[in-house]
Backbone of each chain as nested JSON, in Angstrom:
{
  "chains": [
    {"id": "A", "residues": [
      {"number": 1, "name": "UNK", "atoms": {"N": [-9.987, -6.825, 11.946], "CA": [-8.876, -6.074, 11.348], "C": [-7.953, -7.044, 10.61]}},
      {"number": 2, "name": "UNK", "atoms": {"N": [-8.123, -7.115, 9.309], "CA": [-7.268, -7.991, 8.529], "C": [-6.188, -7.148, 7.867]}},
      {"number": 3, "name": "UNK", "atoms": {"N": [-4.946, -7.472, 8.175], "CA": [-3.851, -6.692, 7.615], "C": [-3.102, -7.521, 6.585]}},
      {"number": 4, "name": "UNK", "atoms": {"N": [-2.802, -6.884, 5.467], "CA": [-2.018, -7.56, 4.442], "C": [-0.785, -6.716, 4.151]}},
      {"number": 5, "name": "UNK", "atoms": {"N": [0.269, -7.39, 3.719], "CA": [1.518, -6.706, 3.422], "C": [1.585, -6.38, 1.933]}},
      {"number": 6, "name": "UNK", "atoms": {"N": [1.899, -5.117, 1.639], "CA": [1.906, -4.641, 0.261], "C": [2.818, -5.428, -0.649]}},
      {"number": 7, "name": "UNK", "atoms": {"N": [3.943, -5.916, -0.088], "CA": [4.908, -6.641, -0.9], "C": [4.333, -7.951, -1.446]}},
      {"number": 8, "name": "UNK", "atoms": {"N": [3.287, -8.473, -0.78], "CA": [2.71, -9.752, -1.215], "C": [1.68, -9.563, -2.328]}},
      {"number": 9, "name": "UNK", "atoms": {"N": [1.3, -8.302, -2.619], "CA": [0.171, -8.085, -3.54], "C": [0.501, -8.272, -5.019]}},
      {"number": 10, "name": "UNK", "atoms": {"N": [1.577, -7.659, -5.543], "CA": [1.819, -7.813, -6.986], "C": [1.937, -9.289, -7.365]}},
      {"number": 11, "name": "UNK", "atoms": {"N": [1.234, -9.68, -8.438], "CA": [1.246, -11.073, -8.871], "C": [0.069, -11.871, -8.339]}},
      {"number": 12, "name": "UNK", "atoms": {"N": [-0.666, -11.306, -7.371], "CA": [-1.821, -12.025, -6.82], "C": [-2.912, -12.165, -7.884]}},
      {"number": 13, "name": "UNK", "atoms": {"N": [-3.599, -13.31, -7.842], "CA": [-4.686, -13.577, -8.781], "C": [-5.897, -12.713, -8.44]}},
      {"number": 14, "name": "UNK", "atoms": {"N": [-6.486, -12.106, -9.472], "CA": [-7.678, -11.269, -9.278], "C": [-8.854, -11.98, -9.925]}},
      {"number": 15, "name": "UNK", "atoms": {"N": [-9.949, -12.134, -9.185], "CA": [-11.125, -12.791, -9.745], "C": [-12.414, -12.074, -9.347]}},
      {"number": 16, "name": "UNK", "atoms": {"N": [-13.494, -12.409, -10.059], "CA": [-14.784, -11.796, -9.748], "C": [-15.473, -12.612, -8.657]}},
      {"number": 17, "name": "UNK", "atoms": {"N": [-16.537, -12.042, -8.074], "CA": [-17.296, -12.778, -7.057], "C": [-17.951, -14.029, -7.639]}},
      {"number": 18, "name": "UNK", "atoms": {"N": [-18.141, -14.06, -8.989], "CA": [-18.702, -15.264, -9.625], "C": [-17.649, -16.351, -9.813]}},
      {"number": 19, "name": "UNK", "atoms": {"N": [-16.397, -16.044, -9.532], "CA": [-15.356, -17.044, -9.69], "C": [-14.611, -16.977, -11.008]}},
      {"number": 20, "name": "UNK", "atoms": {"N": [-14.913, -15.967, -11.836], "CA": [-14.207, -15.838, -13.116], "C": [-12.862, -15.138, -12.892]}},
      {"number": 21, "name": "UNK", "atoms": {"N": [-11.843, -15.653, -13.567], "CA": [-10.512, -15.056, -13.43], "C": [-10.449, -13.763, -14.234]}},
      {"number": 22, "name": "UNK", "atoms": {"N": [-9.899, -12.711, -13.644], "CA": [-9.657, -11.469, -14.381], "C": [-8.194, -11.408, -14.821]}},
      {"number": 23, "name": "UNK", "atoms": {"N": [-7.293, -11.642, -13.897], "CA": [-5.873, -11.603, -14.253], "C": [-5.008, -11.519, -13.021]}},
      {"number": 24, "name": "UNK", "atoms": {"N": [-3.811, -10.933, -13.19], "CA": [-2.879, -10.835, -12.061], "C": [-2.632, -9.371, -11.722]}},
      {"number": 25, "name": "UNK", "atoms": {"N": [-2.55, -9.094, -10.43], "CA": [-2.343, -7.709, -9.983], "C": [-0.938, -7.239, -10.348]}},
      {"number": 26, "name": "UNK", "atoms": {"N": [-0.87, -6.04, -10.932], "CA": [0.422, -5.443, -11.259], "C": [0.804, -4.417, -10.198]}},
      {"number": 27, "name": "UNK", "atoms": {"N": [-0.139, -3.534, -9.864], "CA": [0.166, -2.481, -8.9], "C": [-1.132, -1.9, -8.362]}},
      {"number": 28, "name": "UNK", "atoms": {"N": [-1.019, -1.072, -7.327], "CA": [-2.181, -0.409, -6.747], "C": [-1.881, 1.08, -6.689]}},
      {"number": 29, "name": "UNK", "atoms": {"N": [-2.842, 1.895, -7.16], "CA": [-2.674, 3.342, -7.039], "C": [-3.228, 3.795, -5.697]}},
      {"number": 30, "name": "UNK", "atoms": {"N": [-2.448, 4.629, -5.017], "CA": [-2.758, 5.048, -3.657], "C": [-2.795, 6.577, -3.623]}},
      {"number": 31, "name": "UNK", "atoms": {"N": [-3.757, 7.133, -2.872], "CA": [-3.762, 8.571, -2.641], "C": [-2.67, 8.877, -1.629]}},
      {"number": 32, "name": "UNK", "atoms": {"N": [-1.677, 9.647, -2.068], "CA": [-0.47, 9.831, -1.248], "C": [-0.789, 10.451, 0.113]}},
      {"number": 33, "name": "UNK", "atoms": {"N": [-1.692, 11.436, 0.143], "CA": [-1.944, 12.187, 1.379], "C": [-2.593, 11.319, 2.458]}},
      {"number": 34, "name": "UNK", "atoms": {"N": [-3.484, 10.395, 2.041], "CA": [-4.289, 9.65, 3.01], "C": [-3.92, 8.175, 3.119]}},
      {"number": 35, "name": "UNK", "atoms": {"N": [-3.249, 7.642, 2.111], "CA": [-2.961, 6.212, 2.092], "C": [-4.122, 5.359, 1.616]}},
      {"number": 36, "name": "UNK", "atoms": {"N": [-5.19, 6.006, 1.15], "CA": [-6.366, 5.252, 0.687], "C": [-6.063, 4.621, -0.676]}},
      {"number": 37, "name": "UNK", "atoms": {"N": [-6.358, 3.314, -0.801], "CA": [-6.171, 2.622, -2.074], "C": [-7.247, 3.104, -3.038]}},
      {"number": 38, "name": "UNK", "atoms": {"N": [-6.845, 3.533, -4.227], "CA": [-7.801, 4.108, -5.173], "C": [-8.166, 3.138, -6.289]}},
      {"number": 39, "name": "UNK", "atoms": {"N": [-7.169, 2.579, -6.966], "CA": [-7.513, 1.595, -7.986], "C": [-6.422, 0.544, -8.15]}},
      {"number": 40, "name": "UNK", "atoms": {"N": [-6.87, -0.619, -8.615], "CA": [-6.011, -1.78, -8.776], "C": [-5.713, -1.944, -10.267]}},
      {"number": 41, "name": "UNK", "atoms": {"N": [-4.434, -2.028, -10.607], "CA": [-4.029, -2.221, -11.996], "C": [-3.776, -3.711, -12.204]}},
      {"number": 42, "name": "UNK", "atoms": {"N": [-4.532, -4.296, -13.137], "CA": [-4.508, -5.746, -13.306], "C": [-4.167, -6.094, -14.746]}},
      {"number": 43, "name": "UNK", "atoms": {"N": [-3.23, -7.029, -14.919], "CA": [-2.915, -7.536, -16.26], "C": [-3.914, -8.634, -16.573]}},
      {"number": 44, "name": "UNK", "atoms": {"N": [-4.817, -8.4, -17.549], "CA": [-5.892, -9.381, -17.768], "C": [-5.388, -10.667, -18.424]}},
      {"number": 45, "name": "UNK", "atoms": {"N": [-6.015, -11.78, -18.039], "CA": [-5.773, -13.062, -18.706], "C": [-6.397, -12.996, -20.1]}},
      {"number": 46, "name": "UNK", "atoms": {"N": [-5.82, -13.688, -21.076], "CA": [-6.454, -13.71, -22.402], "C": [-7.869, -14.266, -22.279]}},
      {"number": 47, "name": "UNK", "atoms": {"N": [-8.824, -13.557, -22.898], "CA": [-10.208, -14.029, -22.895], "C": [-11.014, -13.617, -21.682]}},
      {"number": 48, "name": "UNK", "atoms": {"N": [-10.383, -12.943, -20.713], "CA": [-11.137, -12.517, -19.533], "C": [-12.097, -11.402, -19.913]}},
      {"number": 49, "name": "UNK", "atoms": {"N": [-13.264, -11.39, -19.271], "CA": [-14.266, -10.352, -19.56], "C": [-13.921, -9.093, -18.781]}},
      {"number": 50, "name": "UNK", "atoms": {"N": [-13.305, -8.132, -19.49], "CA": [-12.862, -6.914, -18.802], "C": [-13.327, -5.666, -19.551]}},
      {"number": 51, "name": "UNK", "atoms": {"N": [-14.364, -5.831, -20.399], "CA": [-14.813, -4.696, -21.217], "C": [-15.34, -3.538, -20.386]}},
      {"number": 52, "name": "UNK", "atoms": {"N": [-15.838, -3.851, -19.167], "CA": [-16.436, -2.793, -18.341], "C": [-15.403, -1.905, -17.668]}},
      {"number": 53, "name": "UNK", "atoms": {"N": [-14.115, -2.288, -17.734], "CA": [-13.103, -1.495, -17.04], "C": [-12.313, -0.623, -18.007]}},
      {"number": 54, "name": "UNK", "atoms": {"N": [-11.831, 0.502, -17.476], "CA": [-10.91, 1.35, -18.232], "C": [-9.601, 0.602, -18.439]}},
      {"number": 55, "name": "UNK", "atoms": {"N": [-8.86, 1.009, -19.483], "CA": [-7.57, 0.393, -19.717], "C": [-6.463, 1.429, -19.606]}},
      {"number": 56, "name": "UNK", "atoms": {"N": [-5.295, 0.976, -19.191], "CA": [-4.151, 1.872, -19.092], "C": [-2.883, 1.052, -19.282]}},
      {"number": 57, "name": "UNK", "atoms": {"N": [-2.174, 1.294, -20.36], "CA": [-0.892, 0.641, -20.642], "C": [-0.963, -0.877, -20.496]}},
      {"number": 58, "name": "UNK", "atoms": {"N": [-1.95, -1.483, -21.168], "CA": [-2.045, -2.937, -21.159], "C": [-2.67, -3.524, -19.914]}},
      {"number": 59, "name": "UNK", "atoms": {"N": [-3.026, -2.678, -18.945], "CA": [-3.671, -3.151, -17.731], "C": [-5.112, -2.661, -17.706]}},
      {"number": 60, "name": "UNK", "atoms": {"N": [-5.971, -3.369, -16.953], "CA": [-7.292, -2.831, -16.675], "C": [-7.236, -2.146, -15.308]}},
      {"number": 61, "name": "UNK", "atoms": {"N": [-8.014, -1.075, -15.196], "CA": [-8.02, -0.271, -13.975], "C": [-9.301, -0.58, -13.21]}},
      {"number": 62, "name": "UNK", "atoms": {"N": [-9.172, -1.213, -12.053], "CA": [-10.341, -1.616, -11.27], "C": [-10.448, -0.704, -10.045]}},
      {"number": 63, "name": "UNK", "atoms": {"N": [-11.546, 0.075, -9.945], "CA": [-11.688, 0.966, -8.785], "C": [-11.659, 0.163, -7.484]}},
      {"number": 64, "name": "UNK", "atoms": {"N": [-10.987, 0.702, -6.474], "CA": [-10.805, -0.038, -5.219], "C": [-12.134, -0.342, -4.542]}},
      {"number": 65, "name": "UNK", "atoms": {"N": [-13.168, 0.499, -4.802], "CA": [-14.442, 0.242, -4.103], "C": [-15.156, -0.997, -4.63]}},
      {"number": 66, "name": "UNK", "atoms": {"N": [-14.719, -1.515, -5.79], "CA": [-15.29, -2.772, -6.275], "C": [-14.599, -3.983, -5.655]}},
      {"number": 67, "name": "UNK", "atoms": {"N": [-13.472, -3.757, -4.988], "CA": [-12.702, -4.874, -4.431], "C": [-13.34, -5.312, -3.121]}},
      {"number": 68, "name": "UNK", "atoms": {"N": [-13.799, -6.564, -3.08], "CA": [-14.516, -7.087, -1.913], "C": [-13.561, -7.638, -0.862]}},
      {"number": 69, "name": "UNK", "atoms": {"N": [-12.49, -8.297, -1.288], "CA": [-11.559, -8.801, -0.277], "C": [-10.177, -9.009, -0.869]}},
      {"number": 70, "name": "UNK", "atoms": {"N": [-9.195, -8.918, -0.005], "CA": [-7.796, -9.117, -0.384], "C": [-7.231, -10.154, 0.58]}},
      {"number": 71, "name": "UNK", "atoms": {"N": [-7.19, -11.395, 0.146], "CA": [-6.581, -12.422, 0.996], "C": [-5.666, -13.25, 0.101]}},
      {"number": 72, "name": "UNK", "atoms": {"N": [-6.012, -14.546, -0.085], "CA": [-5.213, -15.364, -1.001], "C": [-5.465, -14.933, -2.438]}},
      {"number": 73, "name": "UNK", "atoms": {"N": [-6.679, -14.447, -2.688], "CA": [-7.049, -13.878, -3.977], "C": [-7.588, -12.471, -3.74]}},
      {"number": 74, "name": "UNK", "atoms": {"N": [-7.627, -11.706, -4.826], "CA": [-8.294, -10.402, -4.764], "C": [-9.627, -10.572, -5.47]}},
      {"number": 75, "name": "UNK", "atoms": {"N": [-10.72, -10.332, -4.727], "CA": [-12.051, -10.599, -5.265], "C": [-12.74, -9.281, -5.597]}},
      {"number": 76, "name": "UNK", "atoms": {"N": [-13.263, -9.203, -6.828], "CA": [-13.848, -7.968, -7.348], "C": [-15.326, -8.195, -7.627]}},
      {"number": 77, "name": "UNK", "atoms": {"N": [-16.171, -7.253, -7.171], "CA": [-17.6, -7.32, -7.447], "C": [-17.882, -6.474, -8.681]}},
      {"number": 78, "name": "UNK", "atoms": {"N": [-17.912, -7.103, -9.863], "CA": [-18.084, -6.347, -11.107], "C": [-19.499, -5.818, -11.261]}},
      {"number": 79, "name": "UNK", "atoms": {"N": [-20.454, -6.397, -10.566], "CA": [-21.864, -5.996, -10.734], "C": [-22.092, -4.568, -10.264]}},
      {"number": 80, "name": "UNK", "atoms": {"N": [-21.369, -4.149, -9.222], "CA": [-21.537, -2.787, -8.704], "C": [-21.262, -1.785, -9.815]}},
      {"number": 81, "name": "UNK", "atoms": {"N": [-20.197, -2.033, -10.588], "CA": [-19.825, -1.118, -11.656], "C": [-20.878, -1.042, -12.741]}},
      {"number": 82, "name": "UNK", "atoms": {"N": [-21.501, -2.174, -13.067], "CA": [-22.515, -2.189, -14.124], "C": [-23.735, -1.367, -13.748]}},
      {"number": 83, "name": "UNK", "atoms": {"N": [-24.1, -1.423, -12.455], "CA": [-25.315, -0.73, -12.038], "C": [-25.116, 0.781, -11.952]}},
      {"number": 84, "name": "UNK", "atoms": {"N": [-23.986, 1.195, -11.391], "CA": [-23.854, 2.622, -11.098], "C": [-23.074, 3.385, -12.164]}},
      {"number": 85, "name": "UNK", "atoms": {"N": [-22.268, 2.691, -12.955], "CA": [-21.398, 3.325, -13.944], "C": [-20.478, 4.359, -13.322]}},
      {"number": 86, "name": "UNK", "atoms": {"N": [-20.126, 4.147, -12.086], "CA": [-19.207, 5.077, -11.426], "C": [-17.801, 4.505, -11.422]}},
      {"number": 87, "name": "UNK", "atoms": {"N": [-16.812, 5.42, -11.447], "CA": [-15.418, 4.969, -11.342], "C": [-14.777, 5.7, -10.177]}}
    ]},
    {"id": "B", "residues": [
      {"number": 1, "name": "UNK", "atoms": {"N": [-2.662, 13.736, -4.964], "CA": [-1.648, 13.106, -5.812], "C": [-1.665, 11.595, -5.615]}},
      {"number": 2, "name": "UNK", "atoms": {"N": [-1.555, 10.874, -6.735], "CA": [-1.576, 9.414, -6.635], "C": [-0.174, 8.838, -6.809]}},
      {"number": 3, "name": "UNK", "atoms": {"N": [0.11, 7.812, -6.01], "CA": [1.383, 7.114, -6.14], "C": [1.082, 5.636, -6.345]}},
      {"number": 4, "name": "UNK", "atoms": {"N": [2.065, 4.887, -6.801], "CA": [1.853, 3.461, -6.936], "C": [2.507, 2.737, -5.762]}},
      {"number": 5, "name": "UNK", "atoms": {"N": [1.776, 1.714, -5.313], "CA": [2.204, 0.975, -4.12], "C": [3.648, 0.484, -4.233]}},
      {"number": 6, "name": "UNK", "atoms": {"N": [4.003, -0.07, -5.391], "CA": [5.348, -0.638, -5.513], "C": [6.42, 0.448, -5.466]}},
      {"number": 7, "name": "UNK", "atoms": {"N": [6.026, 1.711, -5.775], "CA": [7.009, 2.791, -5.683], "C": [7.43, 3.078, -4.244]}},
      {"number": 8, "name": "UNK", "atoms": {"N": [6.553, 2.725, -3.29], "CA": [6.878, 2.956, -1.879], "C": [7.973, 2.016, -1.396]}},
      {"number": 9, "name": "UNK", "atoms": {"N": [7.981, 0.806, -1.966], "CA": [8.896, -0.223, -1.466], "C": [10.341, 0.17, -1.769]}},
      {"number": 10, "name": "UNK", "atoms": {"N": [11.176, 0.129, -0.744], "CA": [12.593, 0.439, -0.931], "C": [12.928, 1.919, -0.837]}},
      {"number": 11, "name": "UNK", "atoms": {"N": [11.903, 2.783, -0.636], "CA": [12.185, 4.221, -0.555], "C": [12.935, 4.547, 0.731]}},
      {"number": 12, "name": "UNK", "atoms": {"N": [13.813, 5.548, 0.642], "CA": [14.446, 6.069, 1.852], "C": [13.493, 7.067, 2.496]}},
      {"number": 13, "name": "UNK", "atoms": {"N": [13.362, 6.957, 3.821], "CA": [12.451, 7.815, 4.578], "C": [13.255, 8.798, 5.419]}},
      {"number": 14, "name": "UNK", "atoms": {"N": [12.92, 10.069, 5.275], "CA": [13.555, 11.135, 6.055], "C": [12.479, 11.896, 6.814]}},
      {"number": 15, "name": "UNK", "atoms": {"N": [12.876, 12.599, 7.881], "CA": [11.924, 13.503, 8.534], "C": [11.924, 14.822, 7.764]}},
      {"number": 16, "name": "UNK", "atoms": {"N": [10.942, 15.673, 8.07], "CA": [10.852, 16.966, 7.382], "C": [12.005, 17.882, 7.764]}},
      {"number": 17, "name": "UNK", "atoms": {"N": [12.797, 17.492, 8.779], "CA": [14.006, 18.252, 9.098], "C": [15.238, 17.651, 8.436]}},
      {"number": 18, "name": "UNK", "atoms": {"N": [15.018, 16.678, 7.556], "CA": [16.13, 16.123, 6.798], "C": [16.895, 15.024, 7.492]}},
      {"number": 19, "name": "UNK", "atoms": {"N": [16.352, 14.491, 8.588], "CA": [17.045, 13.424, 9.31], "C": [16.621, 12.074, 8.748]}},
      {"number": 20, "name": "UNK", "atoms": {"N": [17.619, 11.211, 8.477], "CA": [17.325, 9.885, 7.931], "C": [16.577, 9.032, 8.945]}},
      {"number": 21, "name": "UNK", "atoms": {"N": [15.526, 8.362, 8.523], "CA": [14.755, 7.482, 9.411], "C": [15.057, 6.015, 9.113]}},
      {"number": 22, "name": "UNK", "atoms": {"N": [15.021, 5.634, 7.835], "CA": [15.261, 4.239, 7.476], "C": [14.767, 3.976, 6.065]}},
      {"number": 23, "name": "UNK", "atoms": {"N": [14.658, 2.683, 5.719], "CA": [14.239, 2.301, 4.377], "C": [12.901, 1.554, 4.463]}},
      {"number": 24, "name": "UNK", "atoms": {"N": [11.969, 1.89, 3.571], "CA": [10.643, 1.251, 3.587], "C": [10.781, -0.182, 3.066]}},
      {"number": 25, "name": "UNK", "atoms": {"N": [10.525, -1.135, 3.966], "CA": [10.649, -2.55, 3.612], "C": [9.314, -3.095, 3.106]}},
      {"number": 26, "name": "UNK", "atoms": {"N": [8.224, -2.609, 3.697], "CA": [6.91, -3.13, 3.315], "C": [5.834, -2.122, 3.716]}},
      {"number": 27, "name": "UNK", "atoms": {"N": [4.63, -2.372, 3.238], "CA": [3.495, -1.487, 3.457], "C": [2.408, -2.325, 4.112]}},
      {"number": 28, "name": "UNK", "atoms": {"N": [1.866, -1.872, 5.238], "CA": [0.812, -2.625, 5.917], "C": [-0.536, -2.023, 5.548]}},
      {"number": 29, "name": "UNK", "atoms": {"N": [-1.412, -2.877, 4.986], "CA": [-2.72, -2.426, 4.5], "C": [-3.808, -3.026, 5.369]}},
      {"number": 30, "name": "UNK", "atoms": {"N": [-4.746, -2.183, 5.806], "CA": [-5.957, -2.674, 6.468], "C": [-6.927, -3.031, 5.348]}},
      {"number": 31, "name": "UNK", "atoms": {"N": [-7.087, -4.35, 5.099], "CA": [-7.752, -4.736, 3.853], "C": [-9.245, -4.451, 3.881]}},
      {"number": 32, "name": "UNK", "atoms": {"N": [-9.884, -4.481, 5.077], "CA": [-11.33, -4.236, 5.099], "C": [-11.647, -2.773, 4.798]}},
      {"number": 33, "name": "UNK", "atoms": {"N": [-10.719, -1.871, 5.097], "CA": [-10.972, -0.455, 4.828], "C": [-10.25, 0.033, 3.578]}},
      {"number": 34, "name": "UNK", "atoms": {"N": [-9.353, -0.782, 3.037], "CA": [-8.636, -0.394, 1.832], "C": [-7.742, 0.808, 2.038]}},
      {"number": 35, "name": "UNK", "atoms": {"N": [-6.974, 0.792, 3.112], "CA": [-6.117, 1.94, 3.393], "C": [-4.78, 1.453, 3.957]}},
      {"number": 36, "name": "UNK", "atoms": {"N": [-3.728, 2.192, 3.614], "CA": [-2.41, 1.887, 4.182], "C": [-2.386, 2.411, 5.615]}},
      {"number": 37, "name": "UNK", "atoms": {"N": [-2.102, 1.55, 6.586], "CA": [-2.074, 2.005, 7.978], "C": [-0.661, 2.32, 8.447]}},
      {"number": 38, "name": "UNK", "atoms": {"N": [0.334, 1.596, 7.931], "CA": [1.693, 1.906, 8.377], "C": [2.722, 1.431, 7.365]}},
      {"number": 39, "name": "UNK", "atoms": {"N": [3.926, 1.956, 7.518], "CA": [5.055, 1.55, 6.7], "C": [6.024, 0.788, 7.601]}},
      {"number": 40, "name": "UNK", "atoms": {"N": [6.428, -0.39, 7.164], "CA": [7.442, -1.151, 7.895], "C": [8.808, -0.653, 7.434]}},
      {"number": 41, "name": "UNK", "atoms": {"N": [9.572, -0.134, 8.391], "CA": [10.838, 0.524, 8.062], "C": [11.994, -0.247, 8.691]}},
      {"number": 42, "name": "UNK", "atoms": {"N": [13.016, -0.519, 7.897], "CA": [14.204, -1.205, 8.39], "C": [15.412, -0.285, 8.242]}},
      {"number": 43, "name": "UNK", "atoms": {"N": [16.563, -0.757, 8.683], "CA": [17.793, 0.04, 8.629], "C": [17.574, 1.355, 9.379]}},
      {"number": 44, "name": "UNK", "atoms": {"N": [16.951, 1.239, 10.581], "CA": [16.463, 2.413, 11.307], "C": [17.617, 3.211, 11.906]}},
      {"number": 45, "name": "UNK", "atoms": {"N": [17.53, 4.527, 11.757], "CA": [18.499, 5.45, 12.358], "C": [18.363, 5.388, 13.884]}},
      {"number": 46, "name": "UNK", "atoms": {"N": [19.376, 4.845, 14.551], "CA": [19.276, 4.612, 16.004], "C": [19.262, 5.914, 16.796]}},
      {"number": 47, "name": "UNK", "atoms": {"N": [19.741, 6.997, 16.173], "CA": [19.703, 8.279, 16.895], "C": [18.267, 8.792, 16.999]}},
      {"number": 48, "name": "UNK", "atoms": {"N": [17.407, 8.308, 16.12], "CA": [16.021, 8.783, 16.096], "C": [15.102, 7.824, 16.864]}},
      {"number": 49, "name": "UNK", "atoms": {"N": [15.244, 6.542, 16.598], "CA": [14.434, 5.535, 17.284], "C": [15.374, 4.466, 17.814]}},
      {"number": 50, "name": "UNK", "atoms": {"N": [15.399, 4.333, 19.133], "CA": [16.333, 3.393, 19.745], "C": [15.7, 2.002, 19.783]}},
      {"number": 51, "name": "UNK", "atoms": {"N": [15.791, 1.271, 18.664], "CA": [15.118, -0.027, 18.582], "C": [16.086, -1.167, 18.277]}},
      {"number": 52, "name": "UNK", "atoms": {"N": [17.387, -0.929, 18.431], "CA": [18.34, -1.991, 18.125], "C": [18.327, -2.31, 16.649]}},
      {"number": 53, "name": "UNK", "atoms": {"N": [18.355, -3.61, 16.322], "CA": [18.424, -3.99, 14.914], "C": [17.06, -4.314, 14.317]}},
      {"number": 54, "name": "UNK", "atoms": {"N": [16.015, -4.126, 15.13], "CA": [14.688, -4.451, 14.633], "C": [14.15, -3.318, 13.759]}},
      {"number": 55, "name": "UNK", "atoms": {"N": [13.051, -3.615, 13.042], "CA": [12.399, -2.587, 12.248], "C": [11.334, -1.889, 13.066]}},
      {"number": 56, "name": "UNK", "atoms": {"N": [10.77, -0.833, 12.504], "CA": [9.674, -0.139, 13.168], "C": [8.516, 0.034, 12.186]}},
      {"number": 57, "name": "UNK", "atoms": {"N": [7.314, 0.165, 12.764], "CA": [6.131, 0.467, 11.956], "C": [5.807, 1.943, 12.157]}},
      {"number": 58, "name": "UNK", "atoms": {"N": [5.904, 2.702, 11.081], "CA": [5.605, 4.137, 11.147], "C": [4.152, 4.334, 10.712]}},
      {"number": 59, "name": "UNK", "atoms": {"N": [3.298, 4.916, 11.565], "CA": [1.899, 5.152, 11.162], "C": [1.858, 5.993, 9.887]}},
      {"number": 60, "name": "UNK", "atoms": {"N": [0.996, 5.605, 8.948], "CA": [0.999, 6.315, 7.662], "C": [0.6, 7.778, 7.84]}},
      {"number": 61, "name": "UNK", "atoms": {"N": [-0.172, 8.102, 8.881], "CA": [-0.595, 9.511, 9.057], "C": [0.586, 10.43, 9.374]}},
      {"number": 62, "name": "UNK", "atoms": {"N": [1.74, 9.864, 9.731], "CA": [2.934, 10.687, 9.954], "C": [3.612, 11.058, 8.638]}},
      {"number": 63, "name": "UNK", "atoms": {"N": [3.237, 10.353, 7.561], "CA": [3.913, 10.573, 6.283], "C": [3.379, 11.855, 5.647]}},
      {"number": 64, "name": "UNK", "atoms": {"N": [4.288, 12.714, 5.219], "CA": [3.859, 13.988, 4.641], "C": [4.075, 14.054, 3.135]}},
      {"number": 65, "name": "UNK", "atoms": {"N": [5.002, 13.295, 2.599], "CA": [5.249, 13.354, 1.161], "C": [5.912, 12.066, 0.691]}},
      {"number": 66, "name": "UNK", "atoms": {"N": [5.586, 11.671, -0.546], "CA": [6.219, 10.506, -1.166], "C": [6.586, 10.88, -2.591]}},
      {"number": 67, "name": "UNK", "atoms": {"N": [7.858, 10.749, -2.913], "CA": [8.319, 11.024, -4.276], "C": [9.524, 10.147, -4.54]}},
      {"number": 68, "name": "UNK", "atoms": {"N": [10.667, 10.76, -4.822], "CA": [11.898, 9.978, -4.976], "C": [12.388, 9.47, -3.623]}},
      {"number": 69, "name": "UNK", "atoms": {"N": [12.006, 10.208, -2.561], "CA": [12.19, 9.734, -1.182], "C": [10.848, 9.94, -0.487]}},
      {"number": 70, "name": "UNK", "atoms": {"N": [10.736, 9.446, 0.764], "CA": [9.519, 9.7, 1.534], "C": [9.872, 10.589, 2.717]}},
      {"number": 71, "name": "UNK", "atoms": {"N": [8.925, 11.449, 3.102], "CA": [9.129, 12.345, 4.241], "C": [8.084, 12.061, 5.306]}},
      {"number": 72, "name": "UNK", "atoms": {"N": [8.482, 12.185, 6.572], "CA": [7.525, 12.08, 7.675], "C": [7.753, 13.24, 8.631]}},
      {"number": 73, "name": "UNK", "atoms": {"N": [6.734, 13.508, 9.469], "CA": [6.868, 14.554, 10.484], "C": [8.068, 14.258, 11.369]}},
      {"number": 74, "name": "UNK", "atoms": {"N": [8.797, 15.297, 11.731], "CA": [9.922, 15.099, 12.646], "C": [9.359, 14.846, 14.038]}},
      {"number": 75, "name": "UNK", "atoms": {"N": [9.788, 13.758, 14.712], "CA": [9.232, 13.475, 16.043], "C": [9.549, 14.628, 16.999]}},
      {"number": 76, "name": "UNK", "atoms": {"N": [8.623, 14.89, 17.933], "CA": [8.835, 15.953, 18.916], "C": [10.081, 15.65, 19.727]}},
      {"number": 77, "name": "UNK", "atoms": {"N": [10.857, 16.711, 20.016], "CA": [12.14, 16.504, 20.664], "C": [11.991, 15.831, 22.029]}},
      {"number": 78, "name": "UNK", "atoms": {"N": [10.99, 16.291, 22.803], "CA": [10.844, 15.786, 24.164], "C": [10.585, 14.289, 24.177]}},
      {"number": 79, "name": "UNK", "atoms": {"N": [9.909, 13.788, 23.153], "CA": [9.49, 12.392, 23.214], "C": [10.351, 11.479, 22.34]}},
      {"number": 80, "name": "UNK", "atoms": {"N": [11.284, 12.063, 21.566], "CA": [11.952, 11.237, 20.561], "C": [12.718, 10.066, 21.173]}},
      {"number": 81, "name": "UNK", "atoms": {"N": [13.289, 10.269, 22.376], "CA": [14.095, 9.185, 22.95], "C": [13.212, 8.043, 23.427]}},
      {"number": 82, "name": "UNK", "atoms": {"N": [11.986, 8.374, 23.913], "CA": [11.126, 7.288, 24.398], "C": [9.895, 7.109, 23.517]}},
      {"number": 83, "name": "UNK", "atoms": {"N": [9.956, 7.676, 22.303], "CA": [8.849, 7.527, 21.349], "C": [8.49, 6.052, 21.212]}},
      {"number": 84, "name": "UNK", "atoms": {"N": [7.206, 5.762, 21.38], "CA": [6.791, 4.358, 21.281], "C": [6.256, 4.081, 19.878]}},
      {"number": 85, "name": "UNK", "atoms": {"N": [7.013, 3.357, 19.128], "CA": [6.524, 2.908, 17.833], "C": [6.591, 1.39, 17.846]}},
      {"number": 86, "name": "UNK", "atoms": {"N": [5.607, 0.734, 17.238], "CA": [5.635, -0.725, 17.236], "C": [6.869, -1.24, 16.492]}},
      {"number": 87, "name": "UNK", "atoms": {"N": [7.447, -2.276, 17.035], "CA": [8.611, -2.866, 16.376], "C": [8.169, -4.106, 15.617]}},
      {"number": 88, "name": "UNK", "atoms": {"N": [8.961, -4.508, 14.673], "CA": [8.706, -5.787, 14.01], "C": [10.051, -6.376, 13.627]}},
      {"number": 89, "name": "UNK", "atoms": {"N": [10.063, -7.674, 13.429], "CA": [11.284, -8.33, 12.99], "C": [11.233, -8.487, 11.485]}},
      {"number": 90, "name": "UNK", "atoms": {"N": [12.322, -8.12, 10.826], "CA": [12.376, -8.235, 9.373], "C": [12.062, -9.665, 8.975]}},
      {"number": 91, "name": "UNK", "atoms": {"N": [11.215, -9.831, 7.961], "CA": [10.897, -11.167, 7.477], "C": [9.59, -11.706, 8.007]}},
      {"number": 92, "name": "UNK", "atoms": {"N": [8.963, -10.989, 8.941], "CA": [7.678, -11.44, 9.483], "C": [6.58, -11.263, 8.473]}}
    ]}
  ]
}
């Protein structure tokens, strides 16, 4: 049971499982009724490969199910999205 | 309905009967499951939870609505005085 505090999340570095930097976390969308994290809004670094993600107001929208871990960094498995094309 | 995590921070929390509970200081996330498990609440209404100056962790399943304020189920009258909610110290 790894618990993280929400206040520490904005500004955290987001990267792929291959070690490529995506950007910095801006916010997380949460389903109000259940508290389930739905998607991570990330401000991409210039030149980061983010073509596979939807965009919203200058941020990329990363589905929470692609997020592998939230510790010192937020690690995203981009390969899952390429295979299934699900959001 | 979807809300943004940062919108939760600093919200005033009331019960569904309109009683003030406290202010949301932080959000506790179970990272392996990707779900909010509790809200860390400070400035706690001592008439509702007798915890001195410490904060309390309110289980997220008690939360019924989040908007300009947050609402939670009103604690049962019989248990409200000895309601056991985990405490925490602000700044932990």
